N, C-alpha and C positions, 0 to 999 in steps of 0.2 A: 553171606555178605562179601562183597569184594574187599580184599585186604586193604587197598588204598583208600576206599571209602571208609572202612572201618577206622583206620588210623586217623584220617582227616576229621571225622566226626567225633572222635574220642580222645584226641591229643591232650587236652588238659589233664584228664584223669590218668591216661597212660603215662604221661611224662612226670606226673607226681609219683607214680609207682617206681619208674625208673630212678628218680632223684632219691627217694628213700632207700631203695636197695643199694644204690651207689654209696650213699652216705653211711650205710650199716657197716661198709668196709672197715672203718676205723675201729670197729669192735670185733671184726673178724679174725680168726686165726692166722690167715695168710698174711695180714697186715701186721699184727702184733709180733708174730714170729720173725719178721724182718729184723727186729731189734733184739732177738734172743741173745745173740752173742755179746752185745753190748751190756745188757741187763745182767746176764750171768756173771760178766766180768766185774761190773761195777759193784754188785752185791755179793759177789763171791759165792755163786751158787753152782751146784752140781746139775747134771741133767735131770736126776730124780727130784732134787729139791726144787728147781724151777717148775718142773712138771707137776710137783705137788701143790705149789702155790697156785699154779694155773687152774689145777683141778678143784682146789678149795674155793677160789673166787667164782669159777664158772658154776660149780654146783649150787652155790648160794644164789646165783642169778636164775638157774633153773627152778628152784623152789619158789622164788618170788614170782617167776612167770606163770605159775599155775594160777595165781589170783590177779596179778596185773594184766595179764593177757586178755582177760575177760572184759577189760575196759573198753575194748573195741566194739562190744555189743551195746555200749551205753553212750559213747562219745564219738563225735565225728572225727574222721582221719585228719581233717585240717587243724583242729584244736590240739588233739592228742599227739599228732605228729610234731607240731611245733614245740609242745612242751618237751617231749622226749628229745628233741634235737638240742634244746638248751642244756639238758643234762648230759648228753653226749659231748657237747663242747666242753662243759666243766670236767668231764672224765678225762678227755684229752689233755687238758691243762693240768689235772691232777698228776697224770703220768709224767708230764714234763717237769713238774715241780718236786716230785717226791724223791727223797733222799734216805728214807728209812725202810730197811727190809720188811719190818713188821707191818708196814702199811701196803705192801705189794698185793696181798690178797684183796684189800679193799679197792685197790686201783684196777685190778683185773676184774673184780666183781662190777664195778661201775661201767667199764668199757663193754664187758660182754652183755650186761643187762640192758644197756641203752642202745648198743650198737647191733651186735649179733641177734639179740632178743627182741626187744620192742620195735626198733625201727624196721627191721624187716617183717615182723609180725603184722604190723599195721599195714604195710604195703600188700602182703599177700592176702590178708583178710579183705582188704578193700577191693582187691581185684577179683576175688572169688565171689564176693557179695554183689558188686556192681554188675558184673557180667554173668549171664546165664548161658545162653546159646553159644556165645563166643568166649567162654571162660579159658580155654586153652590158648587162644590167641593173646587174650589179655594178659595172662600170666607170662607167656613167652616174652612179650614185649616188656613187661614190667621188671623182669629178672634180667633184662639186659644190664641194668645197673650193677648187678653182681658181677657179671662178665667183664664189664669194662673196668671195674674196680681191681679184679683178679689180674687182668691183663696189663693195666697201666700202672697201678700204684706200686707193686714190688720194684719194677724197673726204675720208676722215677725216684723212689725213696731210697733204694740201694745206691743209685748213682748220686743222689744229694748227700748221702752219708760220707762220700769221699771228700766233700767240701765243708758240710755243716755238722755241728754236734747233734747227736741223736735227740736230745732233749728239745732243741729248737724245731726239729721236724715234727714233734708231737704238738708243738704250739702251732705250727702251720696246719696240721690236721684239724685242730680245734677251731681255727679260724674258717677253714673251709666248711666245717659242719655249721657254724654260726651263720655263714653266708647263705646256706640252704634254707634257712627259715623264712626270709621274705620271699624267696622263690616259690616255696611250697604254699605259702599263703596266697600268693598271686595265681598259682595254678589251680588251687582248689577255692577260689573265691566264689564259685557257684556250685560248690560240691553237691552232688545229688546222684541218684541212680540214673544212668543215661536213658532218655525217653524211649529209645528204640529197643531196650532189653525188657524181658519179662520181669515182672514184679517179684519182690524178695519172696513173698509167701508161696510162690509157685514152684520154688526150688525144693521139692520134697526129697527126702532121703529114702532108706529102705522102709518097707511097709507103708509107703505113702504118708509119712509123718516127719515132723521135725523132731530130732532127738535132742534131749538135754545131755548135759555133761555126765550126770550121774547114770543115765541110761547107757551112755556110750562106754563107760567104764565097766558097766556089767555085761556088756556084749562081747561075745567070744572073738569077734574079728579084730577089735582093738588089741587084744593081747597077741593075736597072731601076727599083727603088724609092729608090735613094740621092737622085737630085734632089728627089724629093717630100718626103723626110725633111729635106733641107736647106732646102727653101723656106719652110715656116711659121716654123721656128726663125730663119732669116736675116731674113726681111722682115717677119713680125709683130713680131719683136723690134726691127727697125730703126724700124717705125712708132712703137712705143711708146717706144723710146730717144730719139727726136728729137720727142717730143711737144711740148716746149716751143717748139722752133724751128717746127714745123708750126703751132702756134697763131699764132706771130708772122707766118708766111707768109700765113696766111688771115685776118690781122687780127682774131684772137680772143684773148680772155684765156685763161691757162691754166685758170682755174677753169671757164670756159665749155666748154672742150674736155672736161675730165674729168667734167663734169656729164652728158656723153653716154655715158660709160663703162657706167653701170647699164643703159642700154638695150642696148648691145652685149652686156653680160653676160646680160641676159634672153633676147636671141635665141640666144645661145651654149647657155644651158641648155636652152632648147626643142630646138635641133638635137642637143645631146648626148643628150637623153632619147629623142628620135625616132630617131636613129642607133642608139642602144643597143637599142631595141626592134626596129628593122629588121634589125640584124645577127643577132639571135637567131632571127629568121624567115628571113632571106634568105641570112645568111652574109657574110663580108667581101668575097668574090670578086666579087659583083655590085655592091657599093656603092663600094668604095675607089677605082676607077678615076675617079670622077667628083666626089670629095668636095673637090677644090681648084678646081673650075670657079668657085665664087662668089668666090675670090680674085682672078680676072681682073676680075670686074665691080667688086669693092671698090676696088682700086688705080687702076682706069681712072676711077672716080668721084672718088676722093680728089684725083686729078691735076687734075680740072676744078672740083671743088665750089667754090661761091661763096655758099652759104647754109647755114643750119642744117639745113634740110630735106634737102638733097643730102648734107650731112655724115652725117646720120643714116641716109640710104639706103646710104651707104658702110659704115657701121658694121653695118648689117644683113647685108649680103653677108659682111662680115668675120667676123661672129658665127656665120654658117651654117658656114663652114669651121673655125673655132675650136672649136665645139661638137662636130663630127664628128671632128675631130682628137684629141679627148680620148678617143674610144673605138675608132674603127676601126683605126688603126695598132696600138694596144696589143693588140687582138683578132687582128690580122693575123698577128703573129708566132707566137701560140699555135696558131692555126688552120692555118697553113702549115708550121711547123716543129716542132710538139709542144711539150710542156711540161716535159719532164725536164731540159732545159738552158736553160730560158727565161731565166733570169737572165743568163746569159753571152751569149746571143744578143741579147737586148733591150739589154744594156749596150753592144754595138756600135751597135744602133739609136740609143740615147740618146747615144752619143758623137758620131755623125753629127749629130744634131739640135742637141747642144750647140755642136758646132763650127759649124754654121749660124748659131746665135745669137751666135757670136763674130765671123764674118766680115761679118754683116749690118750691125751698127752701124759697124764700120770702114770698109766699102766706102762706105756711104751718107754717113758723115761726111766721108770724103776727097773724095767727089763734091761735096759742099757747099763744101768748102775750095777745090776747083778751079773752082768756078763752075757745076757742073751742078746746077741747082735740084732741090729735093726733089720737086717736081711732075713734071718731066721723068723723074726717076728712077723714079716710080711707074709711069709709062707702060712703061718697060722691064721692071719687076717683073711687070706684067700679062702681058707676053709670056712671061715665064719660066714662069708657071703654066700657060699654054697647053702649053708643051713638057712639063712634068712630067705633066699629065693624058694627053697622048698616050702617054708612055712607060709609065705605069702600065697603060694599056689594052692595050698591046702585051704587056707583061710578064705580066700577069694571065691574058691569053687563052691564052699559051703553057703557063701553069703549071697551069691549072685540070684538065687531064686527070690530072696527077699527084696533085692533091688528091682527085680522085674515088676514087683506090685506098685511101684511108684510110677510106672508109665501107663 
C-alpha cells in the first residue's frame, strides 16, 4: 500500500497512537529525571536513595502491569485510554503537591504505571492488533509520539525551570494529559479494525496458533528474549535517569547535554521508520537479533567521550537501538505468538521492560554511591548488550522453523 494512502485512510487510529505515546512521556524516565536535581535537593536524597525510591515505585508498577495489561484484551482503547489518562493527570498533580519523602515511592509508582506502563501499552497493543500487513508502518507512525516527547519536552521543561518552580511544571504536565482525553475520544469515535486490514483471527503465531500467556511463559523463546527486554528498559532508563550526574562527570552543563537530545531523537525517528519498513518486508525474525548491537557501541563511547562530537556519536548509536526498539519488539509478539491474546502476552513483556527500568536506576545509583563511576559502569553495560544479542540470535534460530508453520 502506498504510504500516503495508508496515512490518509488510517489517520484517526494512527493519530490516537501518536497521542498516547506522546502523553506517556510524563511517566517516562527521560521526563521525570529532568527534575532529579530538584527532587534530590528538596528531599535530601543521595543518588542511591533516589535510585532506590525509583526502583521501588517502578517495580510495583511492573508487578501490576502483569494483570492490568491484559485489560487491553477486554476493553476498547477508547475507553481504557481515557480512564488511564485521568489517572495519569492525577499522578502528575500528586507529584506537584507531595512534600513527604515517604510518599515518593507512591508518586513514582503512579507516574510509571499510568504513563510508561499503561498509556504506551494501550497504544502498542492497538497498533499491533489493528494492523496486520502494515504493522511495521503503523508502529513506526504511532511511536513518533515517543520521539516528539523525547526531543521537545526536556528542552522545554529545563528552560521553563529557569523561570518557574518545578512543582508548577508538574501541574502543567497534568493539564496537558487531561486535555488529551477529549482528543483521544474524538479520534477513536469510530474505533474499529480498519476495513482494509486482515481480520484479527488471521494473525497466527508459531505452529499456526494463537498462543496464550501461560503457553508463552513455558516456551523457550520467551526466556531467551527476557535479557533483551530488560536491557533497554534498565540501561537506557539509567542513562537518562542520571543525566544530571553524567553531565557533571563530563564537565558539561545540563542544558548542553539535553541540547543533544533532539539529535538523538532525529536518529531514533530515522531508525524507527527504517525498522518499520524493514520488518514489513523482511519480518522480525531476520532483524531482531541484531537491533541491540548499537547499544554496545553507544555505552562504550559514553564511557570514554571527552568532547561534544564523541558524545553525539554515542547518541547516534543509542538512537539506532531506541528507534528499532519502538517497532521490532512490539511486532515480535504478534508475529511469533499471534494476536488473539496479544494484550495479556505483551503485558508480561511490558512488565519485564518496566521491571528493567526499575532496577537500572537503582543499580547504577548504588554503584555511584559505592564509588563505581558511571563511566566504568557503562563499560559493563556494553558487555551486557553483547550477551543479549547472542541470546536473541540463538533463540530466534531455534524458533524460526515453528514460525514457518504459520505461513
